[in-house]
N, C-alpha and C positions, 0 to 999 in steps of 0.2 A: 556629639547629640546626636539623638535623631529627632527629625523634623517631620518623618513622612510614616505615617501607619502602618502596622505590618499586617501579614495578612490574618492574623488573629484574632487581629481590632474588631472592636466595634465601632463602627465611626458612620455616623449622621451623612447620609451623599447629597451633593449638592452644595456644599454649605461653604458661604462668599469666604476666602480664605485674605481675602487684602485687608491688612491692617491700613490705619488710619490715623490720626494726628494728636485725639484725644482717646484712653481707655473708657469710659461709661461708654462714647457716641460710638466707636471700634465696637464696644459689645453689643449693642442697641442697633447697629446694622446689620450684625451678623442674627440680632434675633429678629429682626422686621423682615429681609429680608428672603429669611424658610419662611416665613409667614405669606408669600407675595410682595410685600411694601417694599417702595424703592424708592428714598429720600438721600439724597446728597446729603454729608457729614456738617455739615453749616446748617442745611434744613431739622436733622434731626436737635445740633444745640440749638436752637434756636425755639421750636418750639417746645422744648423742654425748659425752654425760658433759665436757661443754665446760665447765661452771665452775672457776673453778682464782683464783690469787692471782699475782701476783709483782709486785715492788719492784723494780726495776733502772735504776744508775745508773752510767754512766762517766764517765770524761774523755773521750772521743768523742762525746756525749750534749750536745744544747743545752740538756734540760730533764729530771728524772728523771723515771721513767715508771710509772705505775700500771696495770697488767692485770687483767680479771676471768674473765680464759678461757682454756682452753688450746694450746697454738702453733698457726697456721694450718694447716690441712686435715687434724688430729689428731680433730677433733671429725666430722670426713666419716669418716674411717678406720675412729673410734670404732662410730658410727652401722652403716655396711653389713656390719661386718662382724658386729653384734649380731645386726641383722634377717638377714643369711643371703641378700644383695644382691650381684651382682656389679660392682666396682668397678674401671675400666679405667682405668689411668695412664699417661699418656705424656708423657715428658721430654726433653728432648734442648739443645745448646748450638746448635743452628741456626735461626737467627729460620725462615730458610725451610721447613725440615721442620718446624718448628711452626706455623708457617699452613697449610701442607698438611692436617696432622693433624686441624687443627679448623676447617680447611671443608670435609674431607672428610663428616665429623661432621654438619655441618649438611646435607652435598647427601644425605645415607642418610635427613634427615629426624628427627634427633636432639639435640637441644640440648646444649652443654658449657660445662663450671666451666672457671675460668681463674683461674689466681693472676699478681698483677702488682703493680705499684706503682703507685697512686693517681695520683702527683703527676702522672702523662702522660699523663689521660684528663680528656679538653678540658671534658666535663658536671661535672667535680669542683666542689663548692663549697670546700675545703681544698686549698690549696696544699700539701701536706705530701708530704712522702716516707717510703711505709707499704708497704714490699712483699706483706707479708702479705695485700693485699686481695684477696676475689675475687669475681667476677660470671659470668651466663653468659651467655654468647653465642648470638641463638636465629639470627639472619642476617647477611644481607652482602653488600654489593653493590660495584661496582667503585671506592666512594672511602670507603665506610667501614660501620663494624660494629655491631649491631644487639644491645647488651645489657640485662638486667637486674640492678640494681643496690638499692640501699636506699631505700626511700619516700623517706628526707631527701634522699636524693640523684635522686629523681625520678622513680624507680622504671622504663620503660620510656626508653633513654637509648642516646644512641648515639653514635660517637666516630671519628675518619677512621682507616685502615689505618695510617696512618705512628705516630699517637700510641698507639695501639693495640702494634707493633710492637714501640715504646720500651718501653712499659710493661712489655712480657713479658720484654725483654731486660733488668729495672731489676737491678740486683745489690745487695746490703748486705744487712742485716738481716732474716731472715727469708724473702729473696727464694728465690726456686725455680726450675730451671732449663727458662722457660717450660712451667710445668706445665699440661697439661688432663688434666680427667676427662670422663668418661661414665657416669652409674650403668644398670643395668638389672637386671629385676625376675627375682628366684628363682621356682620353680613354686610357693614354698610363699605362702599369702593373709599380707597383712600385715592379720588383723583383732585384736576386743579380744582373743580368747586369746593370741596372738602378740604384742600387746603388754605382756599381764600378764604372761607369762611374759619379758620382756625390761627390764622395768624394774626389776625387784631389782636386777640386776647391774650396770647402766649406773649407779645410785647409789650402790653401794655401791663401786666402782671411783674413782666420783669423790669420795668421802668418804676411801678410804684414802687417794689420791691426796693430798688436802688433806691428813690428820693425820699423816702421815709425807712431810714431803718432805726431799728429797734436800740441801738447801741451805736458810738461813737467809731465803734472799730470797723466797722461794713456801710456797704454804699459810696456813695460819694463822700460824705463824713469820714467814713473808713480811709480813701485817700487820702485826706486831707491829713489823718492822725501817719497815715505812712510819710506824707510827706516832712511833717515836724520830727517824728524818729527818728527815719533815715540821716538825718545830721548826726544825729550822735552814736553812732554804730562802731563807730573805731573804739567807742569806747565799751560796748554792748558786748561786741564776738571776741573770745578770744585768742583767735588768731587772723587779723584780716584780710593777710597774704593770703591764709589759705579760703576763709568762711565768706569773704564778699561775691567770688568770682561764684561759688557755690547758689549764694542769695542769687546772681545775675542768671545762672545756669537753670533754676529751678522756675524762673520765670520765664524766659523765651525759651527753653528747649527740653524741658521737663513733660511730653504730653499737654502742653501750651495749646500747641498747634502757631505759634508764638505770638509777642506781644500780649502776654498775659488773658488770654483767651480772646483777645479783641480781634485779632483776625480773622478768627471765624465767626464772629458775632456779625463782623461789614461781610463778609461773602454772604451769611444767611439774610441782614439786609438788603444787599445785589440781588441774592436768586427771589427776595420776596417785590422786590421792584419790579422786573422780569413777569414775574406772574402776575402784580397787579397792574399791567400796566396801563395808563388807559382810563382810571380810577383816580377819583377824590383821595385815595392813601399813596398814592404812587409820589407824590412831592413830598406827603411826611416824611416819606421812607425814604427817599434820595437824601432831604436833610439830616435825617440819622445816619443815613451809611456814609454821609460825605463827611459827618462828625467823625464818626467811629475810625476812619479811615483815619483820620490827623491825629484821634489816640492812639491806634496802634504804632503810626508811626514814631512817637514820642514815647510807647510805652519799653519800644525796641532801642531808643536810643539813650531812657531810661540805665536797663538792663546793661547796655555799654558804657555807660560814667558808672555804675556800682562795679564793676569787672574792674574797671581803670583803676580806682579807687585801692583795694585789693593790690593790683600787681605793682603800682606805683608807690601807695603809702600816702599818697595826697587827698587831703581831705576837700579840696575844691574841688573834686571830684562829684562827691558824694550833698553839696552845696549847689553845687549844676542841677545834680540828679532830683533833689528836692522840689528846686524853683518848675523842675521841667512836669514835676508829679502835683503842684498846686495848677499848673497848667490844666495839665491833662484833668482836675478835679472839674476844672470850670468849662471845660468841654464837653466831659461827658455828661453833667450836670443838665446843658444845653440842648443834646441830646436827645437826654432821656425824659424833659421836660417837654420838645417835641413829640417823641414815642409815644408818648402817655392820652396825649387825644386818639390817637389813629383807629379805637374803637370808635368814637366820638362822628370823624369823617367817612367814617366806612358805612353807618348805620345808612 
């Protein structure tokens, strides 16, 4: 499979081709970098108020789902709004118009973000339907599209135009109507001062949503729901030996940055501590960072216990995982209760 553009290709010059840990923050990084804005991946994730939790299960699902982030594209919307950037979004039911719009952006020298179903991408390691996947497209030729995906998927990759069209047209949970988007810089510089102003509202918005979920499957209540339900997973799944390790894989290694996105948020808070060192906010940030470092370690442990339950067939590992998830709920509640006061401390 070709990962390098051919001489006949239409390619945006100077695009960062480094894959990140998470798909949306990877794609957003490509678009921001092209607009002259350099932010680390944890900073992109945190400024987008990206951390969340959802436990979701239904009769239509093969496996229960544990998610650690906000809905697809919400992170991008949050970050661009907070930093005053111009986010231009295009959606359509027409595959032809969708391709023309993306192609025209490339021809103008602008990389474009695409939301699609990862199942149809030829380079993808895991053949599972997920219509909330996001990539950055930086070029195309008569046969292939050139994309930037996560490091896990290969960074700079390519797929056939036919497979890209199928992926963009996919329907189902979290799907969008051939969504594409570009980011353009405003007149204001995204400098140290701008970040210092943006950090508190990004964190408090995230904390409030986590502590006040609309339903019991989300936020800190969702973590407690997960703790209760995972004790029943041997009866819930068809093949525990196969299915439980898949759940563990999705939690720890399937584009989450590790520990269900908690590693990314820990690193975001660490960077915030450095940026706001010496301010009244630093102490609050340090407390939140330390608590999320603790919860991240526990989430990785939980994934290991879930995997062990599947490989051994022993329910004691799910009981132990459930107990650790209850501890995580308490730790993350404490962290978010501290962090939601950040705007008041920073005022």
